[in-house]
PDB file with one MODEL, atoms N, CA, C and O in Angstrom:
MODEL        1
ATOM      1  N   MET A   1      12.023 -22.130 -17.457  1.00  0.00           N
ATOM      2  CA  MET A   1      12.477 -21.737 -18.322  1.00  0.00           C
ATOM      3  C   MET A   1      13.436 -20.550 -18.199  1.00  0.00           C
ATOM      4  O   MET A   1      13.013 -19.509 -17.697  1.00  0.00           O
ATOM      5  N   ASP A   2      14.687 -20.640 -18.620  1.00  0.00           N
ATOM      6  CA  ASP A   2      15.535 -19.661 -18.142  1.00  0.00           C
ATOM      7  C   ASP A   2      15.621 -18.524 -19.498  1.00  0.00           C
ATOM      8  O   ASP A   2      16.598 -18.519 -20.248  1.00  0.00           O
ATOM      9  N   TRP A   3      14.293 -17.459 -19.696  1.00  0.00           N
ATOM     10  CA  TRP A   3      14.502 -16.852 -20.875  1.00  0.00           C
ATOM     11  C   TRP A   3      15.397 -15.548 -20.980  1.00  0.00           C
ATOM     12  O   TRP A   3      15.507 -14.742 -21.904  1.00  0.00           O
ATOM     13  N   GLN A   4      16.098 -15.611 -19.530  1.00  0.00           N
ATOM     14  CA  GLN A   4      17.199 -14.429 -19.741  1.00  0.00           C
ATOM     15  C   GLN A   4      18.543 -14.824 -20.459  1.00  0.00           C
ATOM     16  O   GLN A   4      19.348 -13.981 -20.855  1.00  0.00           O
ATOM     17  N   SER A   5      18.717 -16.219 -20.597  1.00  0.00           N
ATOM     18  CA  SER A   5      19.649 -16.577 -21.251  1.00  0.00           C
ATOM     19  C   SER A   5      19.538 -16.389 -23.174  1.00  0.00           C
ATOM     20  O   SER A   5      20.450 -16.695 -23.942  1.00  0.00           O
ATOM     21  N   ARG A   6      18.254 -15.846 -23.562  1.00  0.00           N
ATOM     22  CA  ARG A   6      17.928 -16.135 -24.430  1.00  0.00           C
ATOM     23  C   ARG A   6      17.220 -14.708 -24.946  1.00  0.00           C
ATOM     24  O   ARG A   6      16.982 -14.620 -26.150  1.00  0.00           O
ATOM     25  N   ILE A   7      16.969 -13.886 -24.301  1.00  0.00           N
ATOM     26  CA  ILE A   7      16.548 -12.415 -24.309  1.00  0.00           C
ATOM     27  C   ILE A   7      17.408 -11.321 -24.004  1.00  0.00           C
ATOM     28  O   ILE A   7      18.004 -11.327 -22.927  1.00  0.00           O
ATOM     29  N   THR A   8      17.557 -10.349 -24.841  1.00  0.00           N
ATOM     30  CA  THR A   8      18.590  -9.454 -24.351  1.00  0.00           C
ATOM     31  C   THR A   8      18.060  -7.895 -24.518  1.00  0.00           C
ATOM     32  O   THR A   8      17.225  -7.403 -25.277  1.00  0.00           O
ATOM     33  N   LEU A   9      18.571  -7.550 -23.888  1.00  0.00           N
ATOM     34  CA  LEU A   9      18.155  -5.709 -23.962  1.00  0.00           C
ATOM     35  C   LEU A   9      19.353  -4.952 -23.857  1.00  0.00           C
ATOM     36  O   LEU A   9      20.136  -4.819 -22.916  1.00  0.00           O
ATOM     37  N   ASN A  10      19.337  -4.299 -25.447  1.00  0.00           N
ATOM     38  CA  ASN A  10      20.548  -3.558 -25.521  1.00  0.00           C
ATOM     39  C   ASN A  10      20.078  -2.048 -26.121  1.00  0.00           C
ATOM     40  O   ASN A  10      19.261  -1.821 -27.014  1.00  0.00           O
ATOM     41  N   PRO A  11      21.123  -0.803 -25.076  1.00  0.00           N
ATOM     42  CA  PRO A  11      20.084   0.336 -25.965  1.00  0.00           C
ATOM     43  C   PRO A  11      20.563   1.129 -27.330  1.00  0.00           C
ATOM     44  O   PRO A  11      20.488   2.290 -27.732  1.00  0.00           O
ATOM     45  N   ASN A  12      21.248  -0.470 -27.972  1.00  0.00           N
ATOM     46  CA  ASN A  12      22.001   0.190 -28.988  1.00  0.00           C
ATOM     47  C   ASN A  12      21.645  -0.622 -29.956  1.00  0.00           C
ATOM     48  O   ASN A  12      22.025  -0.576 -31.126  1.00  0.00           O
ATOM     49  N   ILE A  13      20.711  -1.574 -29.338  1.00  0.00           N
ATOM     50  CA  ILE A  13      19.816  -2.057 -30.615  1.00  0.00           C
ATOM     51  C   ILE A  13      18.369  -2.191 -30.469  1.00  0.00           C
ATOM     52  O   ILE A  13      17.939  -2.319 -29.323  1.00  0.00           O
ATOM     53  N   LEU A  14      17.611  -2.183 -31.374  1.00  0.00           N
ATOM     54  CA  LEU A  14      16.121  -1.482 -31.414  1.00  0.00           C
ATOM     55  C   LEU A  14      15.691  -0.831 -30.627  1.00  0.00           C
ATOM     56  O   LEU A  14      14.594  -1.106 -30.141  1.00  0.00           O
ATOM     57  N   VAL A  15      16.426   0.285 -30.218  1.00  0.00           N
ATOM     58  CA  VAL A  15      16.466   1.249 -29.178  1.00  0.00           C
ATOM     59  C   VAL A  15      16.178   0.658 -27.591  1.00  0.00           C
ATOM     60  O   VAL A  15      15.583   1.285 -26.716  1.00  0.00           O
ATOM     61  N   GLY A  16      16.785  -0.778 -27.451  1.00  0.00           N
ATOM     62  CA  GLY A  16      16.335  -1.150 -26.067  1.00  0.00           C
ATOM     63  C   GLY A  16      15.470  -2.125 -25.904  1.00  0.00           C
ATOM     64  O   GLY A  16      15.473  -2.873 -24.926  1.00  0.00           O
ATOM     65  N   LYS A  17      14.540  -2.195 -27.001  1.00  0.00           N
ATOM     66  CA  LYS A  17      13.544  -3.249 -26.681  1.00  0.00           C
ATOM     67  C   LYS A  17      13.888  -4.746 -26.870  1.00  0.00           C
ATOM     68  O   LYS A  17      14.625  -4.871 -27.847  1.00  0.00           O
ATOM     69  N   PRO A  18      13.628  -5.834 -26.315  1.00  0.00           N
ATOM     70  CA  PRO A  18      14.038  -6.738 -25.816  1.00  0.00           C
ATOM     71  C   PRO A  18      13.614  -7.669 -26.975  1.00  0.00           C
ATOM     72  O   PRO A  18      12.523  -7.961 -27.465  1.00  0.00           O
ATOM     73  N   VAL A  19      15.283  -8.131 -27.302  1.00  0.00           N
ATOM     74  CA  VAL A  19      15.363  -9.270 -28.438  1.00  0.00           C
ATOM     75  C   VAL A  19      15.662 -10.660 -28.378  1.00  0.00           C
ATOM     76  O   VAL A  19      15.795 -11.151 -27.257  1.00  0.00           O
ATOM     77  N   ILE A  20      15.768 -11.254 -29.201  1.00  0.00           N
ATOM     78  CA  ILE A  20      16.213 -12.459 -29.169  1.00  0.00           C
ATOM     79  C   ILE A  20      17.623 -12.501 -29.433  1.00  0.00           C
ATOM     80  O   ILE A  20      18.021 -12.198 -30.558  1.00  0.00           O
ATOM     81  N   LYS A  21      18.500 -12.870 -28.448  1.00  0.00           N
ATOM     82  CA  LYS A  21      20.083 -12.767 -28.205  1.00  0.00           C
ATOM     83  C   LYS A  21      20.684 -12.939 -29.776  1.00  0.00           C
ATOM     84  O   LYS A  21      20.302 -13.891 -30.457  1.00  0.00           O
ATOM     85  N   GLY A  22      21.668 -11.935 -30.314  1.00  0.00           N
ATOM     86  CA  GLY A  22      22.304 -12.534 -31.321  1.00  0.00           C
ATOM     87  C   GLY A  22      21.460 -12.211 -32.672  1.00  0.00           C
ATOM     88  O   GLY A  22      21.802 -12.720 -33.739  1.00  0.00           O
ATOM     89  N   THR A  23      20.267 -11.283 -32.569  1.00  0.00           N
ATOM     90  CA  THR A  23      19.460 -11.303 -33.717  1.00  0.00           C
ATOM     91  C   THR A  23      18.990 -10.009 -33.176  1.00  0.00           C
ATOM     92  O   THR A  23      19.207  -9.533 -32.062  1.00  0.00           O
ATOM     93  N   ARG A  24      18.044  -9.339 -34.540  1.00  0.00           N
ATOM     94  CA  ARG A  24      17.414  -8.130 -34.360  1.00  0.00           C
ATOM     95  C   ARG A  24      15.942  -8.313 -34.442  1.00  0.00           C
ATOM     96  O   ARG A  24      15.104  -7.595 -34.987  1.00  0.00           O
ATOM     97  N   LEU A  25      15.806  -9.418 -33.791  1.00  0.00           N
ATOM     98  CA  LEU A  25      14.281  -9.816 -33.901  1.00  0.00           C
ATOM     99  C   LEU A  25      13.713  -9.170 -32.431  1.00  0.00           C
ATOM    100  O   LEU A  25      14.364  -9.357 -31.403  1.00  0.00           O
ATOM    101  N   ALA A  26      13.057  -8.769 -32.425  1.00  0.00           N
ATOM    102  CA  ALA A  26      12.146  -8.104 -31.237  1.00  0.00           C
ATOM    103  C   ALA A  26      10.823  -9.139 -30.272  1.00  0.00           C
ATOM    104  O   ALA A  26       9.933  -9.621 -30.972  1.00  0.00           O
ATOM    105  N   VAL A  27      10.791  -9.313 -29.318  1.00  0.00           N
ATOM    106  CA  VAL A  27      10.097 -10.263 -28.776  1.00  0.00           C
ATOM    107  C   VAL A  27       8.733  -9.714 -29.120  1.00  0.00           C
ATOM    108  O   VAL A  27       7.712 -10.383 -29.285  1.00  0.00           O
ATOM    109  N   GLU A  28       8.854  -8.456 -29.202  1.00  0.00           N
ATOM    110  CA  GLU A  28       6.728  -7.881 -29.428  1.00  0.00           C
ATOM    111  C   GLU A  28       6.963  -8.592 -30.871  1.00  0.00           C
ATOM    112  O   GLU A  28       5.947  -9.248 -31.097  1.00  0.00           O
ATOM    113  N   PHE A  29       8.073  -8.756 -32.149  1.00  0.00           N
ATOM    114  CA  PHE A  29       7.480  -8.953 -33.398  1.00  0.00           C
ATOM    115  C   PHE A  29       7.038 -10.530 -33.491  1.00  0.00           C
ATOM    116  O   PHE A  29       6.226 -11.109 -34.212  1.00  0.00           O
ATOM    117  N   ILE A  30       7.856 -10.943 -32.525  1.00  0.00           N
ATOM    118  CA  ILE A  30       7.470 -12.333 -32.467  1.00  0.00           C
ATOM    119  C   ILE A  30       5.913 -13.176 -31.937  1.00  0.00           C
ATOM    120  O   ILE A  30       5.330 -14.189 -32.325  1.00  0.00           O
ATOM    121  N   ILE A  31       5.710 -12.379 -31.106  1.00  0.00           N
ATOM    122  CA  ILE A  31       4.504 -12.383 -30.289  1.00  0.00           C
ATOM    123  C   ILE A  31       3.330 -11.738 -31.281  1.00  0.00           C
ATOM    124  O   ILE A  31       2.129 -11.959 -31.131  1.00  0.00           O
ATOM    125  N   ASP A  32       3.744 -11.135 -32.032  1.00  0.00           N
ATOM    126  CA  ASP A  32       2.701 -10.531 -33.147  1.00  0.00           C
ATOM    127  C   ASP A  32       2.742 -11.729 -34.000  1.00  0.00           C
ATOM    128  O   ASP A  32       1.579 -12.106 -34.140  1.00  0.00           O
ATOM    129  N   LEU A  33       3.509 -12.454 -34.596  1.00  0.00           N
ATOM    130  CA  LEU A  33       3.416 -13.351 -35.351  1.00  0.00           C
ATOM    131  C   LEU A  33       2.443 -14.212 -34.890  1.00  0.00           C
ATOM    132  O   LEU A  33       1.350 -14.368 -35.435  1.00  0.00           O
ATOM    133  N   LEU A  34       2.957 -14.973 -33.540  1.00  0.00           N
ATOM    134  CA  LEU A  34       2.128 -15.886 -32.937  1.00  0.00           C
ATOM    135  C   LEU A  34       0.670 -15.178 -32.901  1.00  0.00           C
ATOM    136  O   LEU A  34      -0.261 -15.797 -33.417  1.00  0.00           O
ATOM    137  N   ALA A  35       0.431 -13.940 -32.330  1.00  0.00           N
ATOM    138  CA  ALA A  35      -1.188 -13.600 -32.629  1.00  0.00           C
ATOM    139  C   ALA A  35      -1.788 -13.338 -33.802  1.00  0.00           C
ATOM    140  O   ALA A  35      -3.014 -13.236 -33.860  1.00  0.00           O
ATOM    141  N   GLN A  36      -1.018 -13.199 -34.855  1.00  0.00           N
ATOM    142  CA  GLN A  36      -1.801 -13.105 -36.254  1.00  0.00           C
ATOM    143  C   GLN A  36      -1.635 -14.812 -36.905  1.00  0.00           C
ATOM    144  O   GLN A  36      -1.688 -15.063 -38.109  1.00  0.00           O
ATOM    145  N   GLY A  37      -1.482 -15.596 -36.086  1.00  0.00           N
ATOM    146  CA  GLY A  37      -1.688 -17.106 -36.283  1.00  0.00           C
ATOM    147  C   GLY A  37      -0.837 -17.728 -37.046  1.00  0.00           C
ATOM    148  O   GLY A  37      -1.077 -18.701 -37.761  1.00  0.00           O
ATOM    149  N   TRP A  38       0.210 -17.152 -36.901  1.00  0.00           N
ATOM    150  CA  TRP A  38       1.990 -18.246 -37.501  1.00  0.00           C
ATOM    151  C   TRP A  38       1.960 -19.351 -36.985  1.00  0.00           C
ATOM    152  O   TRP A  38       1.546 -19.135 -35.845  1.00  0.00           O
ATOM    153  N   SER A  39       2.122 -20.323 -37.088  1.00  0.00           N
ATOM    154  CA  SER A  39       2.687 -21.309 -36.497  1.00  0.00           C
ATOM    155  C   SER A  39       4.204 -21.064 -36.292  1.00  0.00           C
ATOM    156  O   SER A  39       4.882 -20.275 -36.950  1.00  0.00           O
ATOM    157  N   THR A  40       4.683 -21.946 -35.172  1.00  0.00           N
ATOM    158  CA  THR A  40       6.151 -22.009 -34.511  1.00  0.00           C
ATOM    159  C   THR A  40       7.099 -22.485 -35.683  1.00  0.00           C
ATOM    160  O   THR A  40       8.253 -22.070 -35.790  1.00  0.00           O
ATOM    161  N   ASP A  41       6.405 -23.569 -36.726  1.00  0.00           N
ATOM    162  CA  ASP A  41       7.428 -23.801 -37.579  1.00  0.00           C
ATOM    163  C   ASP A  41       7.032 -22.590 -38.966  1.00  0.00           C
ATOM    164  O   ASP A  41       8.170 -22.248 -39.292  1.00  0.00           O
ATOM    165  N   GLU A  42       6.518 -22.179 -39.456  1.00  0.00           N
ATOM    166  CA  GLU A  42       6.314 -20.821 -40.049  1.00  0.00           C
ATOM    167  C   GLU A  42       7.327 -19.993 -39.737  1.00  0.00           C
ATOM    168  O   GLU A  42       8.159 -19.528 -40.516  1.00  0.00           O
ATOM    169  N   ILE A  43       7.226 -19.802 -38.450  1.00  0.00           N
ATOM    170  CA  ILE A  43       8.193 -18.783 -38.133  1.00  0.00           C
ATOM    171  C   ILE A  43       9.342 -18.961 -38.284  1.00  0.00           C
ATOM    172  O   ILE A  43       9.978 -18.105 -38.900  1.00  0.00           O
ATOM    173  N   LEU A  44      10.227 -20.525 -37.603  1.00  0.00           N
ATOM    174  CA  LEU A  44      11.280 -21.194 -37.733  1.00  0.00           C
ATOM    175  C   LEU A  44      11.788 -21.321 -39.519  1.00  0.00           C
ATOM    176  O   LEU A  44      12.976 -21.529 -39.762  1.00  0.00           O
ATOM    177  N   ARG A  45      10.838 -21.184 -40.596  1.00  0.00           N
ATOM    178  CA  ARG A  45      10.949 -21.277 -41.560  1.00  0.00           C
ATOM    179  C   ARG A  45      11.228 -19.758 -42.305  1.00  0.00           C
ATOM    180  O   ARG A  45      11.458 -19.754 -43.515  1.00  0.00           O
ATOM    181  N   ASN A  46      11.209 -18.893 -41.794  1.00  0.00           N
ATOM    182  CA  ASN A  46      11.028 -17.709 -42.396  1.00  0.00           C
ATOM    183  C   ASN A  46      12.128 -16.982 -41.339  1.00  0.00           C
ATOM    184  O   ASN A  46      12.689 -16.036 -41.891  1.00  0.00           O
ATOM    185  N   TYR A  47      12.481 -17.165 -40.215  1.00  0.00           N
ATOM    186  CA  TYR A  47      13.462 -16.598 -39.671  1.00  0.00           C
ATOM    187  C   TYR A  47      14.193 -17.895 -38.869  1.00  0.00           C
ATOM    188  O   TYR A  47      13.931 -18.350 -37.756  1.00  0.00           O
ATOM    189  N   SER A  48      15.492 -18.437 -40.128  1.00  0.00           N
ATOM    190  CA  SER A  48      16.351 -19.595 -40.117  1.00  0.00           C
ATOM    191  C   SER A  48      17.168 -19.231 -38.411  1.00  0.00           C
ATOM    192  O   SER A  48      17.297 -20.184 -37.642  1.00  0.00           O
ATOM    193  N   GLY A  49      17.615 -17.951 -38.015  1.00  0.00           N
ATOM    194  CA  GLY A  49      18.433 -17.577 -37.071  1.00  0.00           C
ATOM    195  C   GLY A  49      17.958 -18.015 -35.804  1.00  0.00           C
ATOM    196  O   GLY A  49      18.582 -17.867 -34.753  1.00  0.00           O
ATOM    197  N   ILE A  50      16.779 -18.587 -35.927  1.00  0.00           N
ATOM    198  CA  ILE A  50      16.097 -18.741 -34.383  1.00  0.00           C
ATOM    199  C   ILE A  50      15.711 -20.295 -34.086  1.00  0.00           C
ATOM    200  O   ILE A  50      15.872 -21.302 -34.776  1.00  0.00           O
ATOM    201  N   THR A  51      15.127 -20.102 -32.766  1.00  0.00           N
ATOM    202  CA  THR A  51      15.207 -21.961 -32.413  1.00  0.00           C
ATOM    203  C   THR A  51      13.593 -21.715 -31.734  1.00  0.00           C
ATOM    204  O   THR A  51      12.977 -20.650 -31.693  1.00  0.00           O
ATOM    205  N   VAL A  52      13.309 -22.578 -31.413  1.00  0.00           N
ATOM    206  CA  VAL A  52      11.882 -23.350 -30.891  1.00  0.00           C
ATOM    207  C   VAL A  52      12.345 -23.061 -29.558  1.00  0.00           C
ATOM    208  O   VAL A  52      11.359 -22.646 -28.949  1.00  0.00           O
ATOM    209  N   VAL A  53      13.318 -23.072 -28.823  1.00  0.00           N
ATOM    210  CA  VAL A  53      13.636 -22.907 -27.504  1.00  0.00           C
ATOM    211  C   VAL A  53      13.540 -20.956 -27.579  1.00  0.00           C
ATOM    212  O   VAL A  53      12.940 -20.343 -26.696  1.00  0.00           O
ATOM    213  N   ASP A  54      14.274 -20.178 -28.837  1.00  0.00           N
ATOM    214  CA  ASP A  54      13.976 -18.773 -28.606  1.00  0.00           C
ATOM    215  C   ASP A  54      12.463 -18.148 -28.843  1.00  0.00           C
ATOM    216  O   ASP A  54      11.979 -17.115 -28.380  1.00  0.00           O
ATOM    217  N   ILE A  55      11.857 -19.188 -29.773  1.00  0.00           N
ATOM    218  CA  ILE A  55      10.304 -18.587 -29.792  1.00  0.00           C
ATOM    219  C   ILE A  55       9.438 -19.005 -28.113  1.00  0.00           C
ATOM    220  O   ILE A  55       8.433 -18.416 -27.716  1.00  0.00           O
ATOM    221  N   GLN A  56       9.955 -19.828 -27.565  1.00  0.00           N
ATOM    222  CA  GLN A  56       9.376 -20.338 -25.953  1.00  0.00           C
ATOM    223  C   GLN A  56       9.825 -18.932 -25.431  1.00  0.00           C
ATOM    224  O   GLN A  56       9.055 -18.112 -24.933  1.00  0.00           O
ATOM    225  N   ALA A  57      10.824 -18.804 -25.563  1.00  0.00           N
ATOM    226  CA  ALA A  57      12.085 -17.689 -23.952  1.00  0.00           C
ATOM    227  C   ALA A  57      11.142 -16.393 -24.538  1.00  0.00           C
ATOM    228  O   ALA A  57      10.673 -15.784 -23.576  1.00  0.00           O
ATOM    229  N   CYS A  58      10.778 -15.868 -25.690  1.00  0.00           N
ATOM    230  CA  CYS A  58       9.678 -15.035 -26.313  1.00  0.00           C
ATOM    231  C   CYS A  58       8.167 -14.838 -25.014  1.00  0.00           C
ATOM    232  O   CYS A  58       7.839 -13.940 -24.238  1.00  0.00           O
ATOM    233  N   LEU A  59       7.586 -16.238 -25.369  1.00  0.00           N
ATOM    234  CA  LEU A  59       6.461 -16.217 -24.581  1.00  0.00           C
ATOM    235  C   LEU A  59       6.675 -16.043 -23.330  1.00  0.00           C
ATOM    236  O   LEU A  59       6.097 -15.090 -22.807  1.00  0.00           O
ATOM    237  N   TYR A  60       7.611 -16.952 -22.442  1.00  0.00           N
ATOM    238  CA  TYR A  60       8.165 -16.809 -21.026  1.00  0.00           C
ATOM    239  C   TYR A  60       8.567 -14.905 -20.944  1.00  0.00           C
ATOM    240  O   TYR A  60       8.148 -14.365 -19.921  1.00  0.00           O
ATOM    241  N   TYR A  61       9.049 -14.318 -21.589  1.00  0.00           N
ATOM    242  CA  TYR A  61       9.524 -12.837 -21.390  1.00  0.00           C
ATOM    243  C   TYR A  61       8.303 -12.153 -21.396  1.00  0.00           C
ATOM    244  O   TYR A  61       8.163 -11.331 -20.490  1.00  0.00           O
ATOM    245  N   ALA A  62       7.097 -12.331 -22.445  1.00  0.00           N
ATOM    246  CA  ALA A  62       5.635 -11.528 -22.205  1.00  0.00           C
ATOM    247  C   ALA A  62       5.237 -12.212 -20.891  1.00  0.00           C
ATOM    248  O   ALA A  62       4.619 -11.617 -20.008  1.00  0.00           O
ATOM    249  N   SER A  63       5.504 -13.095 -20.834  1.00  0.00           N
ATOM    250  CA  SER A  63       4.337 -14.084 -19.190  1.00  0.00           C
ATOM    251  C   SER A  63       5.604 -13.113 -18.199  1.00  0.00           C
ATOM    252  O   SER A  63       5.079 -12.219 -17.536  1.00  0.00           O
ATOM    253  N   ALA A  64       6.529 -13.177 -18.116  1.00  0.00           N
ATOM    254  CA  ALA A  64       7.284 -12.436 -16.776  1.00  0.00           C
ATOM    255  C   ALA A  64       6.570 -10.877 -16.507  1.00  0.00           C
ATOM    256  O   ALA A  64       6.261 -10.361 -15.433  1.00  0.00           O
ATOM    257  N   SER A  65       6.436 -10.349 -17.887  1.00  0.00           N
ATOM    258  CA  SER A  65       6.792  -9.051 -17.751  1.00  0.00           C
ATOM    259  C   SER A  65       4.911  -8.543 -17.783  1.00  0.00           C
ATOM    260  O   SER A  65       4.676  -7.347 -17.613  1.00  0.00           O
ATOM    261  N   LEU A  66       4.114  -9.191 -17.930  1.00  0.00           N
ATOM    262  CA  LEU A  66       2.950  -8.934 -17.662  1.00  0.00           C
ATOM    263  C   LEU A  66       2.701  -9.380 -15.982  1.00  0.00           C
ATOM    264  O   LEU A  66       2.238  -8.696 -15.070  1.00  0.00           O
ATOM    265  N   LYS A  67       3.162 -10.685 -15.975  1.00  0.00           N
ATOM    266  CA  LYS A  67       3.147 -10.597 -14.387  1.00  0.00           C
ATOM    267  C   LYS A  67       3.505  -9.459 -13.153  1.00  0.00           C
ATOM    268  O   LYS A  67       3.239  -9.445 -11.951  1.00  0.00           O
ATOM    269  N   VAL A  68       4.026  -8.790 -13.792  1.00  0.00           N
ATOM    270  CA  VAL A  68       4.751  -7.471 -12.958  1.00  0.00           C
ATOM    271  C   VAL A  68       3.984  -6.260 -12.765  1.00  0.00           C
ATOM    272  O   VAL A  68       3.898  -5.493 -11.806  1.00  0.00           O
ATOM    273  N   GLU A  69       3.281  -6.281 -14.266  1.00  0.00           N
ATOM    274  CA  GLU A  69       2.813  -5.265 -14.699  1.00  0.00           C
ATOM    275  C   GLU A  69       1.623  -4.856 -13.418  1.00  0.00           C
ATOM    276  O   GLU A  69       1.161  -5.731 -12.685  1.00  0.00           O
ATOM    277  N   LYS A  70       1.232  -3.378 -13.303  1.00  0.00           N
ATOM    278  CA  LYS A  70       0.626  -3.193 -11.990  1.00  0.00           C
ATOM    279  C   LYS A  70      -0.535  -2.129 -13.001  1.00  0.00           C
ATOM    280  O   LYS A  70      -0.334  -1.346 -13.930  1.00  0.00           O
ATOM    281  N   VAL A  71      -1.521  -2.483 -12.423  1.00  0.00           N
ATOM    282  CA  VAL A  71      -3.117  -1.439 -13.106  1.00  0.00           C
ATOM    283  C   VAL A  71      -3.586  -0.787 -11.983  1.00  0.00           C
ATOM    284  O   VAL A  71      -4.166  -1.473 -11.141  1.00  0.00           O
ATOM    285  N   TYR A  72      -3.437   0.554 -11.776  1.00  0.00           N
ATOM    286  CA  TYR A  72      -4.529   1.126 -10.857  1.00  0.00           C
ATOM    287  C   TYR A  72      -5.494   2.370 -11.554  1.00  0.00           C
ATOM    288  O   TYR A  72      -5.178   3.179 -12.427  1.00  0.00           O
ATOM    289  N   ALA A  73      -6.803   2.199 -10.816  1.00  0.00           N
ATOM    290  CA  ALA A  73      -8.085   2.658 -11.110  1.00  0.00           C
ATOM    291  C   ALA A  73      -7.468   4.467 -10.641  1.00  0.00           C
ATOM    292  O   ALA A  73      -6.714   5.024  -9.843  1.00  0.00           O
ATOM    293  N   ILE A  74      -8.555   4.832 -11.952  1.00  0.00           N
ATOM    294  CA  ILE A  74      -8.395   6.140 -11.400  1.00  0.00           C
ATOM    295  C   ILE A  74      -9.758   6.970 -11.792  1.00  0.00           C
ATOM    296  O   ILE A  74     -10.324   7.074 -12.880  1.00  0.00           O
ATOM    297  N   ALA A  75     -10.097   7.557 -10.426  1.00  0.00           N
ATOM    298  CA  ALA A  75     -11.550   7.894 -10.327  1.00  0.00           C
ATOM    299  C   ALA A  75     -11.855   9.212 -12.141  1.00  0.00           C
ATOM    300  O   ALA A  75     -11.298  10.012 -12.892  1.00  0.00           O
ATOM    301  N   ALA A  76     -12.751   8.718 -11.934  1.00  0.00           N
ATOM    302  CA  ALA A  76     -13.386   9.835 -13.127  1.00  0.00           C
ATOM    303  C   ALA A  76     -13.510  10.809 -13.012  1.00  0.00           C
ATOM    304  O   ALA A  76     -13.969  11.485 -13.933  1.00  0.00           O
TER     305      ALA A  76
ENDMDL
END
Protein backbone atom coordinates (compact mmCIF):
# COMPACT_ATOMS: atom_id res chain seq x y z
CA MET A 1 0.00 0.00 0.00
CA ASP A 2 1.26 3.42 -0.95
CA TRP A 3 0.17 5.27 2.20
CA GLN A 4 2.25 8.32 1.17
CA SER A 5 -0.38 9.20 -1.44
CA ARG A 6 -3.12 9.22 1.23
CA ILE A 7 -1.41 10.63 4.33
CA THR A 8 0.08 14.10 4.49
CA LEU A 9 2.00 16.16 7.04
CA ASN A 10 1.61 19.92 6.87
CA PRO A 11 2.68 22.26 9.68
CA ASN A 12 -0.37 24.43 8.91
CA ILE A 13 -2.86 21.58 9.45
CA LEU A 14 -3.30 20.20 12.99
CA VAL A 15 0.16 21.45 13.94
CA GLY A 16 1.81 19.06 11.50
CA LYS A 17 0.18 15.84 12.68
CA PRO A 18 -0.27 13.25 9.92
CA VAL A 19 -3.75 13.57 8.44
CA ILE A 20 -5.76 11.94 5.69
CA LYS A 21 -5.09 14.05 2.61
CA GLY A 22 -7.84 16.59 1.92
CA THR A 23 -9.25 16.34 5.45
CA ARG A 24 -8.48 17.46 8.96
CA LEU A 25 -8.81 13.89 10.27
CA ALA A 26 -5.61 12.85 12.00
CA VAL A 27 -4.20 9.36 11.57
CA GLU A 28 -4.07 9.23 15.37
CA PHE A 29 -7.84 9.90 15.55
CA ILE A 30 -8.70 7.08 13.11
CA ILE A 31 -6.40 4.65 14.95
CA ASP A 32 -8.05 5.64 18.25
CA LEU A 33 -11.51 4.97 16.81
CA LEU A 34 -10.41 1.51 15.68
CA ALA A 35 -8.83 0.85 19.10
CA GLN A 36 -12.13 1.81 20.76
CA GLY A 37 -13.87 -0.88 18.74
CA TRP A 38 -15.36 1.18 15.92
CA SER A 39 -15.78 -0.82 12.73
CA THR A 40 -14.63 0.44 9.36
CA ASP A 41 -18.29 0.81 8.38
CA GLU A 42 -19.02 2.95 11.44
CA ILE A 43 -16.11 5.25 10.65
CA LEU A 44 -17.17 5.57 7.01
CA ARG A 45 -20.77 6.28 8.03
CA ASN A 46 -19.70 9.04 10.44
CA TYR A 47 -16.91 10.55 8.30
CA SER A 48 -18.19 10.44 4.74
CA GLY A 49 -15.16 12.26 3.30
CA ILE A 50 -12.88 9.24 3.67
CA THR A 51 -12.66 5.77 2.12
CA VAL A 52 -11.67 2.27 3.17
CA VAL A 53 -8.32 2.88 1.47
CA ASP A 54 -7.80 5.97 3.67
CA ILE A 55 -8.39 3.88 6.79
CA GLN A 56 -5.96 1.24 5.53
CA ALA A 57 -3.41 3.99 4.83
CA CYS A 58 -3.71 5.11 8.47
CA LEU A 59 -2.90 1.58 9.61
CA TYR A 60 0.03 1.31 7.20
CA TYR A 61 1.35 4.69 8.37
CA ALA A 62 1.15 3.58 12.01
CA SER A 63 2.88 0.30 11.16
CA ALA A 64 5.65 2.06 9.24
CA SER A 65 6.16 4.52 12.11
CA LEU A 66 6.51 1.73 14.66
CA LYS A 67 8.98 -0.16 12.48
CA VAL A 68 11.47 2.73 12.60
CA GLU A 69 10.96 3.49 16.30
CA LYS A 70 13.99 2.71 18.45
CA VAL A 71 13.88 1.88 22.16
CA TYR A 72 16.97 2.25 24.32
CA ALA A 73 17.39 0.86 27.83
CA ILE A 74 18.42 3.37 30.45
CA ALA A 75 20.32 2.20 33.51
CA ALA A 76 18.43 2.76 36.75
